[in-house]
mmCIF file of the N, C-alpha and C atoms, coordinates in Angstrom:
data_MODEL
# 
_entry.id   MODEL 
# 
loop_
_atom_site.group_PDB 
_atom_site.id 
_atom_site.type_symbol 
_atom_site.label_atom_id 
_atom_site.label_alt_id 
_atom_site.label_comp_id 
_atom_site.label_asym_id 
_atom_site.label_entity_id 
_atom_site.label_seq_id 
_atom_site.pdbx_PDB_ins_code 
_atom_site.Cartn_x 
_atom_site.Cartn_y 
_atom_site.Cartn_z 
_atom_site.occupancy 
_atom_site.B_iso_or_equiv 
_atom_site.pdbx_formal_charge 
_atom_site.auth_seq_id 
_atom_site.auth_comp_id 
_atom_site.auth_asym_id 
_atom_site.auth_atom_id 
_atom_site.pdbx_PDB_model_num 
ATOM 1   N N  . MET A 1 1  ? 0.848   -1.194 0.000  1.00 0.00 ? 1  MET A N  1 
ATOM 2   C CA . MET A 1 1  ? 0.000   0.000  0.000  1.00 0.00 ? 1  MET A CA 1 
ATOM 3   C C  . MET A 1 1  ? 0.882   1.243  0.000  1.00 0.00 ? 1  MET A C  1 
ATOM 4   N N  . GLY A 1 2  ? 0.273   2.393  -0.018 1.00 0.00 ? 2  GLY A N  1 
ATOM 5   C CA . GLY A 1 2  ? 1.026   3.633  -0.051 1.00 0.00 ? 2  GLY A CA 1 
ATOM 6   C C  . GLY A 1 2  ? 1.220   4.079  -1.486 1.00 0.00 ? 2  GLY A C  1 
ATOM 7   N N  . GLY A 1 3  ? 1.526   5.338  -1.649 1.00 0.00 ? 3  GLY A N  1 
ATOM 8   C CA . GLY A 1 3  ? 1.731   5.864  -2.972 1.00 0.00 ? 3  GLY A CA 1 
ATOM 9   C C  . GLY A 1 3  ? 0.444   6.143  -3.722 1.00 0.00 ? 3  GLY A C  1 
ATOM 10  N N  . GLY A 1 4  ? -0.693  5.861  -3.082 1.00 0.00 ? 4  GLY A N  1 
ATOM 11  C CA . GLY A 1 4  ? -1.976  6.088  -3.722 1.00 0.00 ? 4  GLY A CA 1 
ATOM 12  C C  . GLY A 1 4  ? -2.421  7.540  -3.594 1.00 0.00 ? 4  GLY A C  1 
ATOM 13  N N  . THR A 1 5  ? -3.522  7.832  -4.215 1.00 0.00 ? 5  THR A N  1 
ATOM 14  C CA . THR A 1 5  ? -4.085  9.172  -4.163 1.00 0.00 ? 5  THR A CA 1 
ATOM 15  C C  . THR A 1 5  ? -4.946  9.311  -2.914 1.00 0.00 ? 5  THR A C  1 
ATOM 16  N N  . PHE A 1 6  ? -4.808  10.436 -2.250 1.00 0.00 ? 6  PHE A N  1 
ATOM 17  C CA . PHE A 1 6  ? -5.639  10.699 -1.080 1.00 0.00 ? 6  PHE A CA 1 
ATOM 18  C C  . PHE A 1 6  ? -7.037  11.078 -1.530 1.00 0.00 ? 6  PHE A C  1 
ATOM 19  N N  . ILE A 1 7  ? -8.036  10.441 -0.960 1.00 0.00 ? 7  ILE A N  1 
ATOM 20  C CA . ILE A 1 7  ? -9.421  10.809 -1.232 1.00 0.00 ? 7  ILE A CA 1 
ATOM 21  C C  . ILE A 1 7  ? -9.757  12.059 -0.436 1.00 0.00 ? 7  ILE A C  1 
ATOM 22  N N  . TYR A 1 8  ? -9.273  12.117 0.795  1.00 0.00 ? 8  TYR A N  1 
ATOM 23  C CA . TYR A 1 8  ? -9.556  13.244 1.678  1.00 0.00 ? 8  TYR A CA 1 
ATOM 24  C C  . TYR A 1 8  ? -8.315  14.108 1.807  1.00 0.00 ? 8  TYR A C  1 
ATOM 25  N N  . ASN A 1 9  ? -8.488  15.402 1.725  1.00 0.00 ? 9  ASN A N  1 
ATOM 26  C CA . ASN A 1 9  ? -7.358  16.317 1.786  1.00 0.00 ? 9  ASN A CA 1 
ATOM 27  C C  . ASN A 1 9  ? -7.294  17.120 3.078  1.00 0.00 ? 9  ASN A C  1 
ATOM 28  N N  . PHE A 1 10 ? -8.401  17.214 3.809  1.00 0.00 ? 10 PHE A N  1 
ATOM 29  C CA . PHE A 1 10 ? -8.455  18.063 4.991  1.00 0.00 ? 10 PHE A CA 1 
ATOM 30  C C  . PHE A 1 10 ? -9.067  17.318 6.167  1.00 0.00 ? 10 PHE A C  1 
ATOM 31  N N  . ARG A 1 11 ? -8.671  17.712 7.375  1.00 0.00 ? 11 ARG A N  1 
ATOM 32  C CA . ARG A 1 11 ? -9.308  17.199 8.573  1.00 0.00 ? 11 ARG A CA 1 
ATOM 33  C C  . ARG A 1 11 ? -9.936  18.397 9.285  1.00 0.00 ? 11 ARG A C  1 
ATOM 34  N N  . VAL A 1 12 ? -11.202 18.255 9.632  1.00 0.00 ? 12 VAL A N  1 
ATOM 35  C CA . VAL A 1 12 ? -11.917 19.308 10.349 1.00 0.00 ? 12 VAL A CA 1 
ATOM 36  C C  . VAL A 1 12 ? -12.036 18.871 11.806 1.00 0.00 ? 12 VAL A C  1 
ATOM 37  N N  . TYR A 1 13 ? -11.479 19.671 12.682 1.00 0.00 ? 13 TYR A N  1 
ATOM 38  C CA . TYR A 1 13 ? -11.588 19.427 14.123 1.00 0.00 ? 13 TYR A CA 1 
ATOM 39  C C  . TYR A 1 13 ? -12.668 20.339 14.677 1.00 0.00 ? 13 TYR A C  1 
ATOM 40  N N  . THR A 1 14 ? -13.666 19.768 15.318 1.00 0.00 ? 14 THR A N  1 
ATOM 41  C CA . THR A 1 14 ? -14.639 20.553 16.080 1.00 0.00 ? 14 THR A CA 1 
ATOM 42  C C  . THR A 1 14 ? -14.201 20.437 17.532 1.00 0.00 ? 14 THR A C  1 
ATOM 43  N N  . LEU A 1 15 ? -13.950 21.575 18.146 1.00 0.00 ? 15 LEU A N  1 
ATOM 44  C CA . LEU A 1 15 ? -13.444 21.591 19.513 1.00 0.00 ? 15 LEU A CA 1 
ATOM 45  C C  . LEU A 1 15 ? -14.591 21.674 20.511 1.00 0.00 ? 15 LEU A C  1 
ATOM 46  N N  . ARG A 1 16 ? -14.294 21.350 21.748 1.00 0.00 ? 16 ARG A N  1 
ATOM 47  C CA . ARG A 1 16 ? -15.314 21.339 22.806 1.00 0.00 ? 16 ARG A CA 1 
ATOM 48  C C  . ARG A 1 16 ? -15.952 22.711 23.020 1.00 0.00 ? 16 ARG A C  1 
ATOM 49  N N  . ASP A 1 17 ? -15.228 23.785 22.683 1.00 0.00 ? 17 ASP A N  1 
ATOM 50  C CA . ASP A 1 17 ? -15.795 25.129 22.840 1.00 0.00 ? 17 ASP A CA 1 
ATOM 51  C C  . ASP A 1 17 ? -16.665 25.537 21.651 1.00 0.00 ? 17 ASP A C  1 
ATOM 52  N N  . GLY A 1 18 ? -16.823 24.629 20.662 1.00 0.00 ? 18 GLY A N  1 
ATOM 53  C CA . GLY A 1 18 ? -17.673 24.898 19.510 1.00 0.00 ? 18 GLY A CA 1 
ATOM 54  C C  . GLY A 1 18 ? -16.934 25.459 18.309 1.00 0.00 ? 18 GLY A C  1 
ATOM 55  N N  . SER A 1 19 ? -15.679 25.833 18.480 1.00 0.00 ? 19 SER A N  1 
ATOM 56  C CA . SER A 1 19 ? -14.905 26.357 17.354 1.00 0.00 ? 19 SER A CA 1 
ATOM 57  C C  . SER A 1 19 ? -14.415 25.212 16.473 1.00 0.00 ? 19 SER A C  1 
ATOM 58  N N  . LYS A 1 20 ? -13.954 25.561 15.274 1.00 0.00 ? 20 LYS A N  1 
ATOM 59  C CA . LYS A 1 20 ? -13.462 24.553 14.333 1.00 0.00 ? 20 LYS A CA 1 
ATOM 60  C C  . LYS A 1 20 ? -12.065 24.928 13.873 1.00 0.00 ? 20 LYS A C  1 
ATOM 61  N N  . ARG A 1 21 ? -11.264 23.915 13.605 1.00 0.00 ? 21 ARG A N  1 
ATOM 62  C CA . ARG A 1 21 ? -9.941  24.083 13.001 1.00 0.00 ? 21 ARG A CA 1 
ATOM 63  C C  . ARG A 1 21 ? -9.895  23.168 11.793 1.00 0.00 ? 21 ARG A C  1 
ATOM 64  N N  . ILE A 1 22 ? -9.447  23.703 10.687 1.00 0.00 ? 22 ILE A N  1 
ATOM 65  C CA . ILE A 1 22 ? -9.344  22.921 9.456  1.00 0.00 ? 22 ILE A CA 1 
ATOM 66  C C  . ILE A 1 22 ? -7.870  22.833 9.091  1.00 0.00 ? 22 ILE A C  1 
ATOM 67  N N  . ILE A 1 23 ? -7.400  21.601 8.928  1.00 0.00 ? 23 ILE A N  1 
ATOM 68  C CA . ILE A 1 23 ? -5.988  21.360 8.658  1.00 0.00 ? 23 ILE A CA 1 
ATOM 69  C C  . ILE A 1 23 ? -5.853  20.559 7.372  1.00 0.00 ? 23 ILE A C  1 
ATOM 70  N N  . LYS A 1 24 ? -5.012  21.040 6.480  1.00 0.00 ? 24 LYS A N  1 
ATOM 71  C CA . LYS A 1 24 ? -4.711  20.273 5.273  1.00 0.00 ? 24 LYS A CA 1 
ATOM 72  C C  . LYS A 1 24 ? -3.786  19.127 5.669  1.00 0.00 ? 24 LYS A C  1 
ATOM 73  N N  . LEU A 1 25 ? -4.140  17.916 5.247  1.00 0.00 ? 25 LEU A N  1 
ATOM 74  C CA . LEU A 1 25 ? -3.349  16.747 5.610  1.00 0.00 ? 25 LEU A CA 1 
ATOM 75  C C  . LEU A 1 25 ? -2.036  16.731 4.851  1.00 0.00 ? 25 LEU A C  1 
ATOM 76  N N  . LYS A 1 26 ? -1.000  16.262 5.544  1.00 0.00 ? 26 LYS A N  1 
ATOM 77  C CA . LYS A 1 26 ? 0.313   16.095 4.928  1.00 0.00 ? 26 LYS A CA 1 
ATOM 78  C C  . LYS A 1 26 ? 0.707   14.636 5.032  1.00 0.00 ? 26 LYS A C  1 
ATOM 79  N N  . GLU A 1 27 ? 1.230   14.087 3.933  1.00 0.00 ? 27 GLU A N  1 
ATOM 80  C CA . GLU A 1 27 ? 1.741   12.718 3.981  1.00 0.00 ? 27 GLU A CA 1 
ATOM 81  C C  . GLU A 1 27 ? 2.902   12.678 4.962  1.00 0.00 ? 27 GLU A C  1 
ATOM 82  N N  . GLU A 1 28 ? 3.093   11.539 5.585  1.00 0.00 ? 28 GLU A N  1 
ATOM 83  C CA . GLU A 1 28 ? 4.221   11.313 6.486  1.00 0.00 ? 28 GLU A CA 1 
ATOM 84  C C  . GLU A 1 28 ? 4.119   12.077 7.805  1.00 0.00 ? 28 GLU A C  1 
ATOM 85  N N  . GLU A 1 29 ? 3.039   12.797 8.056  1.00 0.00 ? 29 GLU A N  1 
ATOM 86  C CA . GLU A 1 29 ? 2.904   13.559 9.305  1.00 0.00 ? 29 GLU A CA 1 
ATOM 87  C C  . GLU A 1 29 ? 2.119   12.733 10.318 1.00 0.00 ? 29 GLU A C  1 
ATOM 88  N N  . SER A 1 30 ? 2.617   12.669 11.530 1.00 0.00 ? 30 SER A N  1 
ATOM 89  C CA . SER A 1 30 ? 1.927   11.920 12.583 1.00 0.00 ? 30 SER A CA 1 
ATOM 90  C C  . SER A 1 30 ? 0.748   12.734 13.115 1.00 0.00 ? 30 SER A C  1 
ATOM 91  N N  . PHE A 1 31 ? -0.137  12.042 13.822 1.00 0.00 ? 31 PHE A N  1 
ATOM 92  C CA . PHE A 1 31 ? -1.285  12.710 14.437 1.00 0.00 ? 31 PHE A CA 1 
ATOM 93  C C  . PHE A 1 31 ? -0.809  13.772 15.431 1.00 0.00 ? 31 PHE A C  1 
ATOM 94  N N  . LYS A 1 32 ? 0.200   13.445 16.207 1.00 0.00 ? 32 LYS A N  1 
ATOM 95  C CA . LYS A 1 32 ? 0.754   14.390 17.192 1.00 0.00 ? 32 LYS A CA 1 
ATOM 96  C C  . LYS A 1 32 ? 1.297   15.649 16.497 1.00 0.00 ? 32 LYS A C  1 
ATOM 97  N N  . GLU A 1 33 ? 2.000   15.459 15.386 1.00 0.00 ? 33 GLU A N  1 
ATOM 98  C CA . GLU A 1 33 ? 2.525   16.601 14.629 1.00 0.00 ? 33 GLU A CA 1 
ATOM 99  C C  . GLU A 1 33 ? 1.396   17.440 14.043 1.00 0.00 ? 33 GLU A C  1 
ATOM 100 N N  . GLU A 1 34 ? 0.346   16.776 13.595 1.00 0.00 ? 34 GLU A N  1 
ATOM 101 C CA . GLU A 1 34 ? -0.814  17.478 13.038 1.00 0.00 ? 34 GLU A CA 1 
ATOM 102 C C  . GLU A 1 34 ? -1.464  18.356 14.108 1.00 0.00 ? 34 GLU A C  1 
ATOM 103 N N  . LEU A 1 35 ? -1.626  17.804 15.306 1.00 0.00 ? 35 LEU A N  1 
ATOM 104 C CA . LEU A 1 35 ? -2.213  18.576 16.397 1.00 0.00 ? 35 LEU A CA 1 
ATOM 105 C C  . LEU A 1 35 ? -1.340  19.775 16.761 1.00 0.00 ? 35 LEU A C  1 
ATOM 106 N N  . GLN A 1 36 ? -0.030  19.590 16.765 1.00 0.00 ? 36 GLN A N  1 
ATOM 107 C CA . GLN A 1 36 ? 0.884   20.707 17.055 1.00 0.00 ? 36 GLN A CA 1 
ATOM 108 C C  . GLN A 1 36 ? 0.727   21.803 16.012 1.00 0.00 ? 36 GLN A C  1 
ATOM 109 N N  . ARG A 1 37 ? 0.630   21.414 14.758 1.00 0.00 ? 37 ARG A N  1 
ATOM 110 C CA . ARG A 1 37 ? 0.461   22.386 13.671 1.00 0.00 ? 37 ARG A CA 1 
ATOM 111 C C  . ARG A 1 37 ? -0.866  23.123 13.791 1.00 0.00 ? 37 ARG A C  1 
ATOM 112 N N  . ALA A 1 38 ? -1.894  22.408 14.265 1.00 0.00 ? 38 ALA A N  1 
ATOM 113 C CA . ALA A 1 38 ? -3.216  23.018 14.437 1.00 0.00 ? 38 ALA A CA 1 
ATOM 114 C C  . ALA A 1 38 ? -3.273  23.888 15.690 1.00 0.00 ? 38 ALA A C  1 
ATOM 115 N N  . GLY A 1 39 ? -2.320  23.680 16.589 1.00 0.00 ? 39 GLY A N  1 
ATOM 116 C CA . GLY A 1 39 ? -2.297  24.464 17.828 1.00 0.00 ? 39 GLY A CA 1 
ATOM 117 C C  . GLY A 1 39 ? -3.348  24.012 18.829 1.00 0.00 ? 39 GLY A C  1 
ATOM 118 N N  . ILE A 1 40 ? -3.672  22.724 18.809 1.00 0.00 ? 40 ILE A N  1 
ATOM 119 C CA . ILE A 1 40 ? -4.669  22.195 19.731 1.00 0.00 ? 40 ILE A CA 1 
ATOM 120 C C  . ILE A 1 40 ? -4.131  20.967 20.448 1.00 0.00 ? 40 ILE A C  1 
ATOM 121 N N  . GLN A 1 41 ? -4.792  20.619 21.545 1.00 0.00 ? 41 GLN A N  1 
ATOM 122 C CA . GLN A 1 41 ? -4.454  19.417 22.286 1.00 0.00 ? 41 GLN A CA 1 
ATOM 123 C C  . GLN A 1 41 ? -5.562  18.391 22.080 1.00 0.00 ? 41 GLN A C  1 
ATOM 124 N N  . GLU A 1 42 ? -5.206  17.134 22.190 1.00 0.00 ? 42 GLU A N  1 
ATOM 125 C CA . GLU A 1 42 ? -6.162  16.058 21.955 1.00 0.00 ? 42 GLU A CA 1 
ATOM 126 C C  . GLU A 1 42 ? -7.386  16.169 22.865 1.00 0.00 ? 42 GLU A C  1 
ATOM 127 N N  . THR A 1 43 ? -7.204  16.652 24.079 1.00 0.00 ? 43 THR A N  1 
ATOM 128 C CA . THR A 1 43 ? -8.315  16.768 25.034 1.00 0.00 ? 43 THR A CA 1 
ATOM 129 C C  . THR A 1 43 ? -9.321  17.848 24.635 1.00 0.00 ? 43 THR A C  1 
ATOM 130 N N  . GLN A 1 44 ? -8.940  18.745 23.735 1.00 0.00 ? 44 GLN A N  1 
ATOM 131 C CA . GLN A 1 44 ? -9.840  19.805 23.283 1.00 0.00 ? 44 GLN A CA 1 
ATOM 132 C C  . GLN A 1 44 ? -10.789 19.330 22.192 1.00 0.00 ? 44 GLN A C  1 
ATOM 133 N N  . ILE A 1 45 ? -10.512 18.189 21.585 1.00 0.00 ? 45 ILE A N  1 
ATOM 134 C CA . ILE A 1 45 ? -11.261 17.729 20.416 1.00 0.00 ? 45 ILE A CA 1 
ATOM 135 C C  . ILE A 1 45 ? -12.580 17.094 20.832 1.00 0.00 ? 45 ILE A C  1 
ATOM 136 N N  . PHE A 1 46 ? -13.662 17.582 20.230 1.00 0.00 ? 46 PHE A N  1 
ATOM 137 C CA . PHE A 1 46 ? -14.983 16.977 20.396 1.00 0.00 ? 46 PHE A CA 1 
ATOM 138 C C  . PHE A 1 46 ? -15.239 15.979 19.270 1.00 0.00 ? 46 PHE A C  1 
ATOM 139 N N  . GLN A 1 47 ? -14.841 16.379 18.038 1.00 0.00 ? 47 GLN A N  1 
ATOM 140 C CA . GLN A 1 47 ? -15.116 15.553 16.857 1.00 0.00 ? 47 GLN A CA 1 
ATOM 141 C C  . GLN A 1 47 ? -14.080 15.829 15.797 1.00 0.00 ? 47 GLN A C  1 
ATOM 142 N N  . MET A 1 48 ? -13.767 14.797 14.993 1.00 0.00 ? 48 MET A N  1 
ATOM 143 C CA . MET A 1 48 ? -12.875 14.946 13.844 1.00 0.00 ? 48 MET A CA 1 
ATOM 144 C C  . MET A 1 48 ? -13.595 14.406 12.622 1.00 0.00 ? 48 MET A C  1 
ATOM 145 N N  . GLN A 1 49 ? -13.363 15.057 11.478 1.00 0.00 ? 49 GLN A N  1 
ATOM 146 C CA . GLN A 1 49 ? -13.999 14.637 10.249 1.00 0.00 ? 49 GLN A CA 1 
ATOM 147 C C  . GLN A 1 49 ? -13.029 14.819 9.091  1.00 0.00 ? 49 GLN A C  1 
ATOM 148 N N  . LEU A 1 50 ? -12.980 13.841 8.187  1.00 0.00 ? 50 LEU A N  1 
ATOM 149 C CA . LEU A 1 50 ? -12.176 13.969 6.975  1.00 0.00 ? 50 LEU A CA 1 
ATOM 150 C C  . LEU A 1 50 ? -13.072 14.481 5.853  1.00 0.00 ? 50 LEU A C  1 
ATOM 151 N N  . VAL A 1 51 ? -12.586 15.488 5.121  1.00 0.00 ? 51 VAL A N  1 
ATOM 152 C CA . VAL A 1 51 ? -13.355 16.061 4.017  1.00 0.00 ? 51 VAL A CA 1 
ATOM 153 C C  . VAL A 1 51 ? -12.440 16.298 2.814  1.00 0.00 ? 51 VAL A C  1 
ATOM 154 N N  . GLU A 1 52 ? -13.039 16.345 1.634  1.00 0.00 ? 52 GLU A N  1 
ATOM 155 C CA . GLU A 1 52 ? -12.272 16.618 0.420  1.00 0.00 ? 52 GLU A CA 1 
ATOM 156 C C  . GLU A 1 52 ? -11.878 18.083 0.338  1.00 0.00 ? 52 GLU A C  1 
ATOM 157 N N  . LYS A 1 53 ? -12.748 18.967 0.793  1.00 0.00 ? 53 LYS A N  1 
ATOM 158 C CA . LYS A 1 53 ? -12.436 20.389 0.819  1.00 0.00 ? 53 LYS A CA 1 
ATOM 159 C C  . LYS A 1 53 ? -13.229 21.040 1.938  1.00 0.00 ? 53 LYS A C  1 
ATOM 160 N N  . PRO A 1 54 ? -12.659 22.067 2.590  1.00 0.00 ? 54 PRO A N  1 
ATOM 161 C CA . PRO A 1 54 ? -13.363 22.708 3.698  1.00 0.00 ? 54 PRO A CA 1 
ATOM 162 C C  . PRO A 1 54 ? -14.545 23.522 3.218  1.00 0.00 ? 54 PRO A C  1 
ATOM 163 N N  . GLU A 1 55 ? -15.540 23.655 4.086  1.00 0.00 ? 55 GLU A N  1 
ATOM 164 C CA . GLU A 1 55 ? -16.737 24.445 3.752  1.00 0.00 ? 55 GLU A CA 1 
ATOM 165 C C  . GLU A 1 55 ? -16.497 25.908 4.009  1.00 0.00 ? 55 GLU A C  1 
# 
């Protein structure tokens, strides 16, 4: 596996305070690195969603 085309390009984080963060996915990036780039902590996340493009 690997080397394929990504169906989803963005991850939408809905935080417990009701705000949203949209992060473009990067290959080879860990979940921890993604959260650091988004400036959020795992405990702040209410919901995560993969989307092709942000609304």
